[in-house]
C-alpha positions as CSV (number, residue, x, y, z in Angstrom):
1,Q,-2.2,-12.9,-6.0
2,V,-0.7,-9.7,-4.6
3,Q,-3.0,-6.7,-4.6
4,L,-2.2,-3.1,-3.7
5,V,-4.6,-0.4,-2.9
6,E,-3.5,3.2,-2.4
7,S,-5.4,5.9,-0.4
8,G,-4.9,9.3,1.0
9,G,-4.5,11.4,-2.1
10,G,-6.4,14.7,-2.6
11,L,-6.3,18.4,-3.4
12,V,-4.2,20.5,-1.1
13,Q,-2.5,23.9,-1.1
14,A,1.2,24.4,-1.4
15,G,2.9,23.9,1.9
16,D,0.3,21.4,3.1
17,S,0.9,17.8,4.1
18,L,-0.6,14.5,3.0
19,R,-0.1,10.9,4.0
20,L,-0.5,8.2,1.5
21,A,-1.2,4.6,2.5
22,C,-0.8,1.4,0.5
23,Q,-2.6,-1.6,1.8
24,V,-1.3,-4.9,0.5
25,S,-3.2,-8.2,0.4
26,G,-2.1,-11.6,-0.8
27,G,1.5,-12.8,-0.7
28,Q,3.8,-12.2,2.2
29,F,4.1,-8.4,2.8
30,S,7.2,-8.8,5.0
31,R,9.1,-10.3,2.0
32,N,8.3,-7.3,-0.2
33,A,10.4,-4.2,-0.8
34,M,7.9,-1.4,-1.3
35,A,8.2,1.8,-3.3
36,W,6.2,4.9,-4.3
37,F,6.3,6.2,-7.9
38,R,4.6,9.2,-9.4
39,Q,3.6,10.2,-12.8
40,G,2.8,13.8,-13.6
41,P,0.8,14.9,-16.7
42,G,2.7,14.1,-19.9
43,R,5.6,12.7,-17.9
44,E,7.1,9.2,-17.3
45,R,6.6,7.3,-14.1
46,V,9.5,7.9,-11.7
47,I,10.4,6.6,-8.3
48,V,9.8,8.9,-5.4
49,S,10.8,6.7,-2.5
50,G,11.5,3.0,-1.6
51,I,12.0,0.9,1.5
52,S,13.5,-2.5,2.0
53,R,11.5,-5.4,3.3
54,G,12.9,-4.9,6.8
55,G,12.6,-1.1,6.7
56,G,16.3,-0.6,7.3
57,S,17.1,0.8,3.9
58,K,15.3,3.7,2.3
59,Y,15.7,5.7,-0.9
60,Y,14.4,9.2,-1.7
61,A,14.5,11.0,-5.0
62,D,16.4,14.3,-4.7
63,S,13.3,16.3,-5.3
64,V,11.6,15.0,-2.2
65,K,14.5,14.6,0.3
66,G,13.8,16.3,3.5
67,R,10.1,16.6,2.7
68,F,8.8,13.0,2.3
69,T,9.2,10.1,4.6
70,I,8.5,6.4,3.7
71,S,7.6,3.8,6.3
72,R,6.0,0.5,6.6
73,D,4.0,-1.5,9.2
74,N,4.4,-5.2,8.5
75,D,1.7,-6.1,11.0
76,K,-0.8,-4.0,9.1
77,K,0.6,-4.9,5.7
78,T,0.7,-1.3,4.8
79,A,3.3,1.1,3.4
80,Y,3.1,4.9,3.9
81,L,4.4,8.0,2.3
82,Q,4.2,11.1,4.5
83,M,4.5,14.2,2.4
84,H,5.2,17.6,3.9
85,S,5.8,21.0,2.4
86,L,4.0,20.0,-0.8
87,R,4.7,22.0,-4.0
88,P,2.7,22.3,-7.2
89,E,5.4,20.3,-8.9
90,D,4.5,17.3,-6.7
91,T,1.2,17.1,-8.5
92,A,0.9,13.6,-10.0
93,V,-0.7,10.3,-9.7
94,Y,1.1,8.4,-7.0
95,Y,1.5,4.6,-7.4
96,C,2.5,2.1,-4.8
97,A,4.6,-0.9,-6.0
98,A,6.0,-4.1,-4.5
99,R,8.7,-6.6,-5.3
100,S,9.7,-9.7,-3.5
101,T,13.3,-9.6,-2.3
102,I,15.7,-11.8,-0.3
103,L,16.5,-10.6,3.2
104,S,20.0,-9.6,2.5
105,V,19.1,-7.2,-0.3
106,S,19.4,-3.6,1.0
107,T,19.7,-1.7,-2.2
108,I,16.4,-0.2,-3.3
109,A,15.4,-0.8,-6.9
110,T,14.5,2.4,-8.6
111,S,13.2,1.3,-12.0
112,S,9.5,0.7,-12.5
113,D,10.5,-2.4,-14.5
114,D,11.8,-4.0,-11.2
115,Y,8.4,-4.0,-9.6
116,P,5.8,-6.6,-10.7
117,H,3.0,-5.5,-8.4
118,W,1.2,-2.2,-8.7
119,G,-1.7,-0.3,-7.2
120,Q,-4.2,1.7,-9.2
121,G,-2.8,5.0,-8.2
122,T,-4.1,8.0,-6.2
123,Q,-4.2,11.5,-7.4
124,V,-2.3,14.2,-5.5
125,T,-2.9,17.8,-6.7
126,V,-1.1,20.7,-5.1
127,S,-2.4,24.2,-5.9
128,S,-0.2,27.3,-5.7
């Protein structure tokens, strides 16, 4: 059974940085594409960033391009989301998600329906 645990959220001021981590247990981490989604108050859950199983392909939502960086460490079975220049509109619960893919797949799935494994979420609050 694949389990995901996020950490690193918190309350910060606009312009600050945070790094989220997603520790994965169970399954084979190196076979999973990973993604970060977020859900703001009263909003639907949307993708923020994704990374292929090998790390060669990455996706970023337009709203975070140039500010957020996704990475993974297959030895530590952990995915990361480094967030810089945080804005109040980045306030949301951030969820880590995983899906098993074949090695040749480089396209990052962007729909939450494509990810069967989820963490419990970590709150990120950015004050102005």
